[in-house]
C-alpha positions in Angstrom: -52.4 -39.2 56.3 -49.1 -40.2 54.1 -51.2 -39.5 51.3 -51.9 -36.1 52.2 -48.4 -35.7 52.6 -47.3 -36.8 49.3 -49.5 -34.8 47.7 -48.5 -31.7 49.3 -44.6 -32.5 48.9 -45.5 -32.9 44.8 -47.4 -29.5 44.8 -44.1 -27.9 47.0 -41.8 -29.6 44.2 -44.2 -27.9 41.5 -43.7 -23.8 42.8 -40.2 -24.4 43.4 -39.6 -22.8 40.4 -42.4 -19.8 41.0 -40.9 -19.4 43.9 -41.2 -15.8 44.3 -43.8 -14.7 42.0 -46.2 -14.8 44.8 -46.0 -13.5 48.2 -48.5 -13.5 51.4 -48.1 -11.2 53.8 -46.5 -11.8 57.1 -45.8 -15.1 55.0 -43.5 -15.1 52.1 -43.3 -16.8 48.8 -46.1 -19.3 48.4 -43.1 -22.0 48.2 -42.7 -21.0 51.8 -46.2 -21.5 52.7 -46.5 -25.2 50.6 -43.3 -26.3 52.3 -45.0 -25.5 56.0 -47.8 -27.3 54.5 -45.8 -30.1 53.7 -43.7 -30.4 56.6 -46.9 -30.3 58.9 -48.4 -33.1 56.7 -45.4 -35.0 56.7 -44.8 -34.7 60.8 -49.1 -35.8 61.0 -48.3 -39.0 58.7 -45.1 -40.1 61.1 -47.2 -39.5 63.9 -50.0 -41.4 62.9 -48.0 -44.0 61.6 -44.7 -43.8 63.3 -42.4 -46.1 60.1 -39.3 -44.2 59.1 -36.9 -44.6 56.7 -33.4 -44.6 58.4 -31.4 -41.5 56.6 -28.5 -42.4 54.8 -24.6 -40.6 55.2 -25.8 -37.7 53.0 -29.0 -36.9 55.7 -26.7 -37.2 58.5 -24.3 -35.2 57.4 -26.7 -32.5 55.9 -28.6 -32.7 59.5 -25.0 -32.1 61.3 -24.4 -28.8 58.8 -27.5 -27.3 59.9 -27.0 -27.8 63.2 -23.8 -26.1 62.9 -25.4 -23.0 60.8 -27.7 -22.5 63.9 -24.7 -22.7 66.4 -23.2 -19.9 64.2 -25.9 -17.8 66.1 -23.8 -17.5 69.0 -21.0 -16.0 67.1 -22.6 -14.4 64.3 -21.7 -10.4 62.5 -25.3 -10.8 61.9 -27.8 -11.5 64.2 -30.8 -11.0 62.5 -29.6 -12.4 58.8 -28.2 -15.9 60.7 -31.7 -16.3 62.2 -33.5 -15.7 59.0 -30.9 -17.7 57.5 -31.0 -20.6 59.8 -34.7 -20.7 59.5 -34.4 -21.2 55.9 -31.6 -24.4 56.1 -34.1 -26.3 58.5 -36.8 -25.5 55.6 -34.8 -26.9 52.9 -33.2 -29.7 55.1 -37.3 -30.7 55.4 -38.0 -31.0 51.3 -34.7 -33.2 51.8 -35.8 -35.5 54.6 -39.6 -35.4 53.0 -38.6 -36.5 49.7 -36.4 -39.5 51.5 -39.7 -40.7 53.5 -42.5 -40.0 51.0 -41.1 -40.9 47.8 -38.5 -44.2 47.8 -39.7 -45.7 44.9 -38.3 -44.4 41.3 -42.1 -43.3 40.3 -42.6 -41.4 42.7 -39.1 -39.7 42.1 -39.7 -39.5 38.3 -43.3 -37.8 39.5 -41.3 -35.2 41.7 -39.1 -34.6 38.6 -41.9 -34.3 36.5 -43.5 -31.8 39.0 -40.1 -29.4 38.7 -40.3 -29.4 35.2 -43.6 -28.7 35.3 -43.2 -25.6 37.4 -40.1 -24.5 35.3 -42.3 -25.1 31.9 -45.0 -22.7 33.6 -42.1 -20.0 34.3 -40.5 -20.6 30.5 -43.9 -19.3 29.0 -44.4 -16.4 31.6 -40.9 -15.7 30.3 -41.6 -15.5 26.7 -45.0 -14.0 26.8 -43.4 -11.5 28.7 -40.8 -11.0 25.8 -43.4 -10.9 23.6 -45.6 -8.1 25.0 -42.7 -6.4 26.2 -42.5 -6.6 29.5 -39.8 -6.3 32.1 -39.8 -7.0 35.2 -38.4 -5.1 38.0 -35.7 -6.6 40.5 -37.8 -7.0 43.7 -33.9 -6.3 45.9 -34.9 -2.7 47.5 -33.0 -0.8 45.1 -36.1 1.6 44.3 -36.4 1.7 40.5 -33.6 -0.5 39.3 -34.8 -2.0 36.4 -33.2 -4.7 33.7 -33.3 -3.3 30.5 -34.6 -5.7 27.9 -33.6 -8.2 30.2 -36.4 -10.6 30.3 -38.1 -12.4 33.7 -40.9 -13.6 35.9 -41.8 -10.6 38.7 -40.4 -11.3 41.6 -37.1 -13.1 40.5 -34.0 -12.4 39.1 -32.5 -12.5 35.8 -29.9 -15.4 37.2 -31.8 -17.1 39.9 -35.0 -17.8 37.0 -32.3 -18.9 34.6 -30.3 -21.6 36.3 -33.7 -22.9 37.5 -34.9 -23.4 34.5 -31.4 -24.3 33.3 -31.7 -27.6 35.6 -35.4 -28.6 34.5 -33.4 -29.9 31.0 -31.4 -32.8 32.3 -34.7 -34.0 34.2 -37.1 -33.1 30.8 -34.8 -34.8 29.0 -34.4 -37.8 30.7 -38.0 -38.4 31.7 -38.7 -38.3 27.8 -36.5 -41.3 27.5 -38.4 -43.1 30.7 -41.7 -42.5 29.2 -44.3 -44.7 27.1 -46.4 -42.0 25.9 -45.4 -40.9 22.8 -47.4 -37.4 24.4 -45.5 -36.7 26.9 -42.4 -37.7 25.5 -43.2 -34.7 23.0 -43.5 -32.4 25.8 -40.6 -33.2 27.3 -38.9 -32.6 24.5 -40.5 -29.4 23.8 -39.5 -28.3 27.2 -35.6 -27.8 26.0 -35.9 -25.8 22.9 -38.6 -23.2 25.0 -35.9 -23.1 28.0 -33.2 -22.2 25.7 -35.3 -19.2 24.4 -36.6 -18.3 27.7 -32.9 -18.5 29.6 -31.4 -16.3 26.6 -34.5 -13.3 27.0 -33.0 -13.2 31.4 -29.7 -11.9 30.0 -28.0 -14.3 32.8 -24.3 -15.0 31.5 -24.1 -17.5 34.0 -27.6 -19.4 33.6 -26.1 -19.4 29.7 -23.3 -21.4 30.7 -25.2 -23.7 33.2 -27.4 -24.7 30.1 -24.3 -25.3 27.8 -23.6 -28.1 30.4 -27.3 -29.1 30.8 -27.9 -29.9 27.2 -24.6 -32.3 27.5 -27.8 -34.8 28.6 -28.7 -34.6 24.6 -25.8 -36.4 23.1 -25.3 -38.5 26.4 -28.7 -40.0 25.8 -28.5 -39.6 21.9 -28.4 -43.8 21.3 -32.2 -43.4 22.9 -33.3 -41.6 19.5 -34.2 -43.2 16.5 -33.4 -41.3 13.2 -36.5 -40.0 12.6 -36.4 -37.9 16.2 -33.1 -37.5 15.6 -33.8 -35.3 11.9 -36.8 -33.5 13.8 -34.2 -33.0 16.6 -31.6 -31.2 14.1 -34.8 -29.3 12.6 -35.8 -27.5 16.1 -32.9 -27.2 17.0 -32.1 -24.8 13.9 -35.4 -23.3 14.2 -34.4 -22.8 18.2 -31.3 -20.6 17.6 -32.8 -18.8 14.5 -36.1 -18.0 17.4 -33.1 -16.8 19.4 -31.3 -14.6 17.4 -34.6 -13.1 15.7 -36.7 -12.6 19.3 -34.0 -12.2 21.6 -32.7 -8.5 21.7 -29.8 -6.9 20.2 -28.7 -5.9 23.7 -29.1 -9.1 25.5 -27.2 -10.8 22.4 -24.1 -8.9 23.0 -24.4 -9.2 26.5 -24.1 -13.0 26.3 -21.6 -13.0 23.4 -19.3 -11.7 26.5 -19.6 -14.8 28.4 -15.8 -15.8 26.6 -14.2 -13.0 27.7 -15.7 -13.3 31.2 -14.3 -16.6 31.5 -11.1 -15.8 30.2 -10.9 -12.4 32.5 -11.7 -14.9 35.6 -14.7 -13.4 36.3 -18.9 -12.5 35.2 -19.4 -9.1 36.1 -16.5 -8.2 37.9 -17.2 -10.4 40.5 -13.8 -11.2 40.9 -13.5 -8.3 43.3 -16.4 -9.7 45.3 -14.7 -12.9 45.7 -11.1 -11.4 46.4 -12.7 -9.1 49.2 -14.8 -12.0 50.5 -11.6 -14.2 51.0 -10.4 -11.6 53.2 -13.4 -11.9 55.5 -13.1 -15.4 55.3 -9.3 -15.4 56.6 -10.2 -13.3 59.3 -12.3 -16.3 61.0 -11.0 -18.7 59.0 -12.5 -21.9 61.6 -15.5 -20.9 62.8 -16.6 -18.6 60.0 -18.9 -15.0 60.7 -22.1 -16.9 60.7 -24.5 -18.2 58.7 -26.4 -15.4 56.4 -23.9 -12.8 57.2 -21.4 -13.0 54.2 -22.6 -9.0 54.0 -21.6 -7.7 57.0 -18.8 -9.8 57.2 -17.3 -8.1 53.6 -18.4 -4.8 55.0 -15.2 -4.3 57.2 -13.3 -5.5 54.9 -14.1 -3.9 51.9 -13.2 -0.7 50.4 -15.8 -0.2 47.8 -18.8 -0.7 47.0 -19.3 -4.9 47.7 -22.4 -6.7 46.9 -24.1 -8.2 49.9 -24.1 -11.9 48.6 -20.6 -13.8 47.8 -22.0 -14.5 43.9 -20.7 -18.2 44.7 -21.5 -21.1 46.7 -18.7 -22.3 48.0 -17.3 -19.0 48.9 -20.2 -18.4 50.7 -20.3 -20.9 52.7 -16.5 -20.6 53.4 -17.0 -16.9 54.9 -20.0 -17.8 56.4 -19.4 -21.2 58.2 -15.9 -20.9 58.0 -13.6 -24.4 57.4 -16.0 -26.4 59.7 -19.0 -25.7 58.4 -17.4 -26.0 54.8 -16.0 -29.8 55.4 -19.2 -30.7 56.5 -21.1 -29.7 53.7 -18.7 -31.3 51.5 -19.2 -34.4 53.0 -22.6 -34.4 52.6 -21.9 -33.6 49.3 -19.4 -36.3 48.4 -21.7 -38.6 50.2 -24.7 -38.4 47.9 -22.3 -38.3 44.8 -20.4 -41.6 45.7 -24.5 -43.2 44.7 -24.1 -42.2 41.5 -21.5 -44.8 39.9 -23.8 -47.5 41.2 -26.9 -46.1 39.5 -28.0 -47.7 35.9 -26.5 -45.8 32.7 -29.5 -43.9 32.3 -29.8 -42.4 35.9 -26.2 -42.4 35.9 -25.7 -39.4 33.1 -29.2 -37.9 34.3 -27.1 -36.7 37.8 -23.6 -36.3 36.4 -24.9 -33.8 34.0 -27.4 -32.2 37.2 -24.5 -31.8 39.1 -22.3 -30.5 36.8 -25.4 -27.9 36.0 -25.4 -27.3 39.7 -22.1 -26.4 40.1 -21.5 -24.7 37.4 -24.8 -22.6 38.6 -23.7 -22.5 42.0 -20.3 -20.6 40.8 -21.9 -17.6 40.0 -24.7 -17.4 42.3 -25.2 -17.8 46.3 -27.7 -20.9 45.8 -25.9 -23.0 48.8 -29.5 -22.2 50.8 -31.9 -22.4 47.4 -34.2 -24.6 47.7 -33.8 -25.9 44.0 -30.4 -27.0 45.5 -31.9 -28.9 48.2 -34.7 -30.3 46.5 -32.0 -32.1 43.5 -29.5 -33.1 46.1 -32.7 -34.5 48.3 -34.1 -36.5 45.3 -30.3 -37.4 44.1 -30.4 -39.3 47.4 -33.6 -40.9 47.3 -32.9 -42.6 43.3 -29.6 -43.1 44.5 -31.1 -45.8 47.0 -33.4 -47.0 44.9 -30.6 -47.8 42.1 -28.7 -49.4 44.5 -31.3 -52.3 45.7 -32.6 -53.1 42.3 -29.6 -55.7 42.0 -30.9 -57.8 45.0 -34.6 -57.7 43.5 -33.4 -59.0 40.5 -31.0 -61.5 42.2 -34.1 -62.3 44.2 -36.8 -62.7 40.9 -34.1 -64.8 39.4 -34.5 -67.3 42.6 -37.9 -66.8 42.1 -37.9 -68.2 39.1 -36.1 -71.4 39.8 -39.3 -72.1 41.9 -36.7 -71.4 45.4 -39.7 -70.3 47.7 -38.2 -67.2 49.5 -39.8 -64.6 52.0 -39.1 -61.1 51.4 -37.4 -59.5 53.8 -38.6 -55.6 54.5 -36.9 -52.8 53.1 -33.8 -52.1 55.8 -34.3 -48.6 55.1 -37.0 -48.8 57.3 -37.3 -48.9 61.1 
């Protein structure tokens, strides 16, 4: 049963970058369906063999945050949205707990990274094909006939969400390329990076391009893993990628992307400063408890003097308005507890997760990603990977003692109860 739970978990991670491509009546996205299957399989595996890994501080704080999100149903400004959002938080928390339980070692964690990169690669190819064929997808947000002119996405996805999803796979792909012994796999992982650059440019998302710039820091930080030949090849590929972006991406999109510097200088992307100031006014009204999880739109409705988007376009502000100071502190504690594991890792994992977190935080500064599956997948994976890295020195000491001929009996993993 545990083998089934692991396989369904791997499939779930594969579908995360493709979440809204297929929707099922009465169920929702394909990722939601596979997620429910993964949770059911995990519960079944634990029922058959009740061997639980003891949760670490991150999981406890995450559970407290999700519990607080559910409690906001008692005072929320939007009961329906809060009920939906609370259910989403339970599901994404389940994903993080499943990773902790069924991917306790680095080989399995690497397989989950590979699953996410494979899903992102499918999305990259799909986006590029849309660009080649001139297919422009519609944004499914209830705005009838609203079309992204010359901005290429996958049906059912938002260009900003898609761009950040693809950018997050860049550090994972480069890290896996450095860890694999297969030349073919290494080449495929590294080829993902230039392909993702083209696809993200096609989305026309300025926030995603900023996140991509941070994600690409993984390349110089791991430059010592490349030989002279690969460095030369990388230079050629970089030049070809820049040419493809210039020649292939529509001029209107390139013009849009070129305004990133102006947007940063003005302190707002796509005039979001109005949304953020209105959101802060809403926060001041209920600073301690918040307006209720998922109730940002209703919260800003009472203080808005004009048209305001239904989302905060900033994960930190969204949590502050919806969950108040209490919920924000609890979530901040969860982030702190998972981040402190990074310095204890070896160099390559440490570089990976430093870049991953910076990329995620950069993207989340312009998107409401506090409840999104990629966010919680990465946090759950970081918690598991950090635990594996922390146990490695103990294993090395044990190996050294055994090599001296000492008769030692290995104790069970203290993380299991």
